[in-house]
C-alpha positions in Angstrom: 8.4 1.5 -5.5 6.0 -0.1 -8.0 5.8 -3.8 -8.8 7.1 -3.1 -12.4 10.3 -1.7 -10.9 10.8 -4.7 -8.7 10.0 -7.0 -11.6 12.6 -5.2 -13.8 15.1 -5.6 -10.9 14.6 -9.4 -10.8 14.6 -9.8 -14.5 17.8 -7.8 -14.9 19.5 -9.8 -12.2 18.6 -13.0 -14.1 20.2 -11.6 -17.3 23.3 -10.2 -15.6 23.7 -13.4 -13.5 25.8 -15.0 -16.2 27.9 -12.0 -17.2 31.0 -12.8 -15.1 31.0 -16.3 -16.5 30.7 -15.0 -20.1 33.5 -12.6 -19.5 35.7 -15.3 -18.0 35.2 -17.5 -21.0 35.7 -14.7 -23.6 39.1 -13.9 -22.0 40.3 -17.1 -23.6 39.8 -15.5 -27.0 40.1 -11.7 -26.6 41.8 -9.0 -24.5 39.7 -6.9 -22.1 39.2 -3.8 -24.3 38.3 -6.0 -27.3 35.6 -7.7 -25.1 34.3 -4.3 -24.2 34.1 -3.4 -27.9 32.4 -6.6 -28.9 29.9 -6.3 -26.0 28.9 -2.8 -26.7 28.8 -3.4 -30.4 26.5 -6.4 -30.1 24.3 -4.5 -27.7 24.1 -1.6 -30.1 22.9 -3.8 -32.9 20.2 -5.2 -30.6 18.9 -1.9 -29.3 18.9 -0.5 -32.8 16.7 -3.4 -33.9 14.4 -2.9 -30.9 13.9 0.8 -31.7 13.2 0.1 -35.4 10.7 -2.7 -34.4 8.9 -0.5 -31.9 9.2 2.7 -34.0 11.0 4.6 -31.3 12.4 8.0 -32.4 16.1 8.4 -32.2 16.4 12.2 -32.7 20.2 12.2 -32.8 20.6 15.9 -33.1 18.6 16.5 -30.0 20.5 14.1 -27.7 22.6 15.9 -25.0 25.9 14.4 -26.3 28.3 15.9 -23.7 26.6 14.2 -20.7 25.8 11.2 -22.9 29.4 10.7 -23.7 30.5 11.0 -20.1 27.7 8.7 -18.8 28.3 6.3 -21.7 32.1 5.9 -21.2 31.6 5.5 -17.4 28.9 2.9 -17.9 30.5 0.9 -20.7 34.1 1.3 -21.9 35.8 2.0 -18.6 34.0 -0.5 -16.2 33.7 -3.3 -18.8 37.5 -3.2 -19.6 38.3 -3.0 -15.9 36.0 -5.9 -15.0 37.5 -8.1 -17.8 41.0 -7.1 -16.6 40.2 -7.9 -13.0 38.9 -11.3 -13.9 42.4 -12.1 -15.2 43.6 -11.8 -11.6 40.5 -12.7 -9.4 37.8 -15.3 -9.5 34.4 -14.7 -11.0 32.9 -15.2 -7.6 35.1 -12.6 -5.9 34.4 -10.2 -8.9 30.7 -10.5 -8.3 31.2 -9.7 -4.6 33.2 -6.6 -5.4 30.7 -5.7 -8.1 28.0 -5.5 -5.4 29.7 -2.4 -3.9 28.0 -0.5 -6.8 25.0 0.6 -4.7 27.3 2.0 -2.0 29.3 4.1 -4.5 26.0 5.2 -6.1 24.8 6.5 -2.7 28.2 8.1 -1.9 28.5 9.9 -5.3 24.9 11.1 -5.1 25.4 12.6 -1.6 28.9 14.0 -2.1 28.8 15.2 -5.7 25.2 15.9 -6.4 23.8 16.9 -3.0 21.3 14.1 -2.7 19.7 13.8 0.7 21.0 10.8 2.8 18.4 8.7 4.7 19.4 6.4 7.5 17.2 3.7 6.0 19.4 3.7 2.9 22.5 3.1 5.0 20.8 0.4 7.1 19.4 -1.3 4.1 22.7 -1.4 2.2 24.5 -2.7 5.3 21.9 -5.5 5.7 22.1 -6.4 2.0 25.9 -6.5 2.2 25.8 -8.9 5.1 23.5 -11.1 3.0 25.9 -11.1 0.2 28.8 -12.2 2.4 26.6 -15.0 3.8 25.5 -16.0 0.4 29.0 -16.4 -1.0 30.5 -17.5 2.4 33.1 -14.8 2.2 35.6 -14.8 5.1 38.6 -12.6 6.1 41.1 -15.1 4.7 39.5 -15.0 1.2 39.4 -11.2 1.2 43.1 -10.8 2.3 44.2 -13.3 -0.3 42.7 -11.3 -3.2 45.1 -9.9 -5.7 45.3 -6.1 -4.9 45.5 -5.0 -8.6 42.5 -7.1 -9.5 40.7 -5.8 -6.4 41.4 -2.1 -7.2 40.4 -2.6 -10.9 37.0 -4.1 -9.9 36.2 -1.5 -7.2 37.1 1.3 -9.7 34.7 -0.3 -12.2 31.9 -0.1 -9.6 32.7 3.5 -8.8 32.3 4.2 -12.6 28.9 2.5 -12.5 27.7 4.6 -9.5 28.8 7.9 -11.0 27.3 7.1 -14.4 24.0 6.2 -12.8 23.9 9.6 -11.0 24.8 11.4 -14.2 22.1 9.6 -16.2 19.4 10.5 -13.6 20.4 14.2 -13.6 21.2 14.9 -17.2 19.5 12.3 -19.3 16.0 12.3 -17.8 14.4 13.9 -20.9 15.2 10.9 -23.0 13.5 7.6 -23.4 15.2 4.5 -22.0 15.7 3.4 -25.6 17.5 6.6 -26.6 19.6 6.5 -23.5 20.6 2.9 -24.1 21.4 3.6 -27.8 23.5 6.6 -26.9 25.3 4.8 -24.1 26.2 1.8 -26.2 27.2 4.0 -29.2 29.7 5.8 -26.9 30.9 2.4 -25.7 31.6 1.3 -29.2 33.5 4.4 -30.1 35.4 4.6 -26.8 36.3 1.0 -26.5 37.1 0.8 -30.2 39.6 3.6 -30.1 41.2 2.2 -26.9 41.3 -1.4 -28.2 42.9 -0.7 -31.5 45.4 1.7 -29.8 46.4 -0.5 -26.9 45.7 -4.1 -27.9 46.5 -6.4 -30.8 42.9 -6.8 -32.0 41.9 -10.0 -33.8 38.4 -11.0 -34.7 39.4 -14.5 -35.9 37.7 -16.2 -32.8 34.3 -14.9 -34.1 34.4 -17.8 -36.5 33.5 -20.0 -33.5 29.8 -20.6 -32.7 30.7 -20.9 -29.0 32.1 -17.3 -29.1 28.9 -16.1 -30.7 26.9 -17.8 -28.0 28.9 -16.0 -25.3 28.5 -12.7 -27.1 24.8 -13.2 -27.3 24.6 -13.7 -23.6 27.0 -10.9 -22.7 26.2 -8.3 -25.5 22.7 -8.9 -26.9 21.0 -9.8 -23.6 23.5 -8.4 -21.1 23.8 -5.0 -22.8 21.1 -4.4 -25.4 18.1 -5.7 -23.4 19.6 -5.2 -20.0 20.4 -1.5 -20.3 16.8 -0.8 -21.4 15.7 -2.4 -18.1 18.5 -0.5 -16.2 17.6 2.9 -17.5 13.9 2.2 -17.0 14.6 1.7 -13.3 16.8 4.8 -13.1 14.1 7.0 -14.8 11.1 5.6 -13.0 12.8 4.9 -9.7 16.3 6.1 -8.7 20.0 5.4 -9.4 20.3 3.9 -5.9 17.4 1.5 -6.6 18.6 0.5 -10.1 22.1 -0.4 -8.9 20.7 -2.6 -6.1 20.5 -5.2 -8.9 24.2 -6.0 -8.2 23.2 -7.5 -4.8 20.9 -10.0 -6.6 23.3 -10.9 -9.4 25.4 -13.4 -7.3 22.1 -15.1 -6.3 21.0 -15.6 -9.9 24.5 -16.7 -10.9 24.3 -19.5 -8.3 20.8 -20.4 -9.5 21.9 -20.6 -13.1 24.9 -22.8 -12.0 22.6 -25.1 -10.2 20.0 -25.4 -12.9 22.3 -25.6 -16.0 25.5 -27.1 -14.5 24.1 -29.2 -11.7 26.1 -27.3 -9.1 25.2 -27.9 -5.4 23.0 -25.4 -3.5 23.8 -24.5 0.1 21.8 -23.2 3.0 23.7 -19.9 2.6 21.7 -19.2 -0.6 18.3 -18.9 1.2 19.8 -17.1 4.3 21.8 -14.7 2.2 18.8 -14.0 -0.2 16.6 -13.2 2.8 19.1 -10.6 4.0 19.6 -9.2 0.5 15.9 -8.8 -0.2 15.2 -7.3 3.2 18.0 -4.8 2.8 17.0 -3.8 -0.7 13.4 -3.2 0.5 14.5 -1.2 3.6 16.9 1.0 1.5 14.1 1.9 -1.0 10.8 1.8 0.8 10.6 5.5 1.5 12.1 6.8 -1.7 8.9 7.6 -3.6 7.0 9.2 -0.6 10.1 11.4 0.1 10.2 12.6 -3.5 6.5 13.3 -3.5 6.8 15.4 -0.3 9.7 17.3 -1.7 7.8 18.1 -4.9 5.0 19.6 -2.9 7.3 22.0 -1.1 8.7 23.6 -4.3 7.1 25.3 -7.3 5.7 22.9 -9.9 7.9 24.3 -12.7 11.1 23.5 -10.7 9.8 20.1 -9.6 10.0 18.9 -13.2 13.6 19.9 -13.6 
């Protein structure tokens, strides 16, 4: 993997490090589906501005809308609503732990549904990173057993959606730029969450009069969706779905660092120990990805290697 990919991984983890906090705060003002609508809408405005500023072509009629809709709903409307709902029943810290199962689901769906090869180093790397996450957050059997089962199931289902969407994007959306993919994904998110919110919830935009709410939406939508998804799809296209979703292992680390720097929260030894395991696991899981792909491409006709 190139330095640019690892740089994008770290930057994305810094952006997403505050997402669970923003969602928790927005739940005081909105219902889960409305949060998904506002998040995707804010992100759509931002990516539209970025594409205009950089003169990126949209080519709406050429976008593969069937896989785009499927990947978009699985990457925005469904998981964002499920995450917001789960945070009404579990803590933000526990939600971030469960969110880190995304790389595992990405690997499983790739192998089971898309016939991707499984490498032992992937399994070993993910296992090491998972151990690091448990050390980082000092998770113990008692804290796991005491988790609300409904909130637990909602959060794990959200991560399954993320994993499946990442695989769909890699397989069916590779002919698009990361800007087009982000735009299409967030547009699907706006439409899907909008229909669901106005059908199932009592939607009110009155809280938008508060500057605090706009600040939360800037962090969650503008940065956490508009900018973040450009980085996310860049990693999928230039690397792999498995590599891109490894960001969820780093998100709890950056969340703790943001808490220490902005809120004066105490840092523990578990941060460095857990971070060492996480970084080591991510490296082991991905160190042979590119050589394996190159070797595979040499064994098949060039025309098919591009597909």
